[in-house]
C-alpha positions in Angstrom: -8.7 -14.4 -38.9 -6.8 -12.5 -41.6 -6.1 -8.7 -41.6 -6.9 -7.0 -44.8 -4.3 -4.4 -45.4 -4.3 -1.3 -47.6 -1.6 -0.3 -50.0 -0.4 2.2 -52.7 0.6 0.5 -55.8 4.2 1.2 -54.8 4.0 -0.4 -51.6 2.4 -3.4 -52.9 4.9 -3.6 -55.7 7.8 -3.6 -53.1 6.0 -6.1 -51.0 5.7 -8.6 -54.2 9.2 -8.0 -55.2 10.5 -9.0 -51.4 8.5 -12.1 -51.7 9.8 -13.2 -54.8 13.2 -12.4 -53.9 12.9 -14.7 -51.0 11.0 -17.7 -53.0 13.3 -17.2 -55.9 16.7 -16.5 -54.9 17.1 -17.2 -50.9 15.0 -20.4 -50.9 17.4 -22.1 -53.1 20.4 -20.7 -51.1 19.1 -22.2 -48.0 18.5 -25.5 -49.8 22.0 -25.3 -51.3 23.4 -24.6 -47.5 21.5 -27.8 -46.2 22.9 -30.3 -49.2 26.3 -28.7 -48.5 26.3 -29.3 -44.8 24.8 -32.9 -45.5 27.5 -33.8 -47.5 29.9 -33.2 -44.7 29.2 -36.2 -42.7 27.4 -37.4 -39.8 24.2 -35.5 -39.4 24.0 -36.1 -35.5 27.1 -34.1 -34.7 26.8 -31.6 -37.7 26.1 -28.0 -36.4 26.6 -26.5 -39.8 23.7 -28.9 -41.0 21.3 -27.9 -37.8 21.9 -24.1 -38.3 21.3 -24.3 -42.1 18.0 -26.4 -41.3 17.2 -23.4 -38.7 18.0 -20.8 -41.2 15.6 -22.7 -43.7 12.7 -22.8 -41.1 12.9 -18.8 -40.3 12.9 -18.3 -44.2 10.0 -20.5 -45.1 8.1 -18.7 -42.0 9.1 -15.5 -43.4 7.7 -16.3 -46.8 4.4 -17.9 -45.4 3.8 -14.9 -43.5 4.6 -12.4 -46.5 2.3 -14.7 -48.9 -0.5 -14.0 -46.3 0.3 -10.2 -46.4 0.3 -10.0 -50.0 -3.0 -12.4 -50.2 -4.9 -10.0 -48.0 -3.4 -6.8 -49.3 -6.2 -4.6 -51.3 -4.7 -1.7 -53.6 -6.1 2.0 -52.9 -7.6 3.8 -55.7 -6.1 7.3 -54.9 -8.8 8.8 -57.2 -11.4 8.2 -55.4 -10.1 9.0 -52.0 -12.3 11.4 -49.7 -10.3 14.5 -48.8 -13.1 16.1 -46.7 -11.6 13.5 -43.8 -8.2 12.1 -42.8 -8.2 8.5 -44.1 -5.3 6.3 -45.4 -3.3 7.8 -48.0 -4.5 11.3 -46.9 -1.8 13.9 -47.0 -2.1 16.1 -43.7 -0.5 19.3 -42.9 -1.0 19.9 -39.1 -0.3 22.7 -36.8 1.4 21.8 -33.2 -0.7 24.0 -30.8 2.1 24.0 -28.3 4.9 25.3 -30.3 3.0 26.6 -33.8 5.4 24.3 -35.8 3.9 23.1 -39.0 4.4 19.3 -40.0 3.0 17.5 -43.1 2.5 13.5 -43.0 1.3 11.3 -45.4 -1.1 8.4 -43.8 0.1 4.7 -44.9 0.0 1.1 -44.2 2.5 0.1 -41.5 4.9 -1.8 -44.0 5.0 1.4 -46.1 5.8 3.8 -43.0 9.0 6.2 -43.4 9.2 8.6 -41.1 12.1 10.4 -43.4 9.8 10.5 -46.1 7.0 12.2 -44.2 5.1 8.9 -44.1 3.5 7.6 -41.0 1.8 4.4 -40.4 -2.4 4.8 -39.7 -1.5 2.2 -36.5 0.7 4.7 -35.0 -0.2 6.8 -32.0 -0.4 9.9 -34.3 -2.0 8.1 -37.1 -4.7 6.8 -35.0 -5.4 10.3 -33.6 -5.8 11.7 -37.1 -8.0 9.4 -38.7 -11.7 10.8 -39.2 -10.9 14.0 -38.4 -11.6 17.1 -40.8 -9.6 20.6 -41.5 -10.0 22.8 -38.5 -10.4 20.0 -36.0 -8.0 19.8 -33.1 -6.6 16.1 -32.6 -5.4 15.6 -29.0 -3.1 12.6 -29.1 -1.5 10.7 -26.4 2.2 9.7 -26.9 4.8 8.4 -24.8 5.8 11.9 -23.9 2.4 13.1 -22.9 -0.3 14.6 -25.0 0.0 16.6 -28.4 -2.4 18.9 -29.8 -2.7 19.1 -33.7 -4.8 21.2 -35.6 -5.7 20.1 -38.9 -4.8 22.6 -41.5 -5.2 20.8 -44.9 -6.1 17.5 -46.4 -5.3 16.4 -49.8 -4.3 13.3 -51.6 
């Protein structure tokens, strides 16, 4: 069963660019490496040929997986997002109840997650714990180091 994933316009564009790079640049390189190794003689004792074939197989698997992801990707219309509760693409400002520190995250698809940019995956423990919560709610989230409590201060898009 295929898994539908939701992406921003920027995230989907990056996925498609990566897929095109693999198909248009990496695939011909792999074919060229096999052809060069084949020209070196006896294939039964040619480790370079075996390595090139294996690399090509791994590349084809990666391309197939990425094609499936792109075909099941859905673009999110950010103007239609409901800001009354935390959803994918919500920007959430939180206060850690233990140390009173405030943090802000944007919930994104797993492939778009980038903690340095403040983007966390909806499939991460914190992302899952925040989904569906409203301003004023306290989300108790189980993380590897224990339980965290976050108060939702603001939800925007």
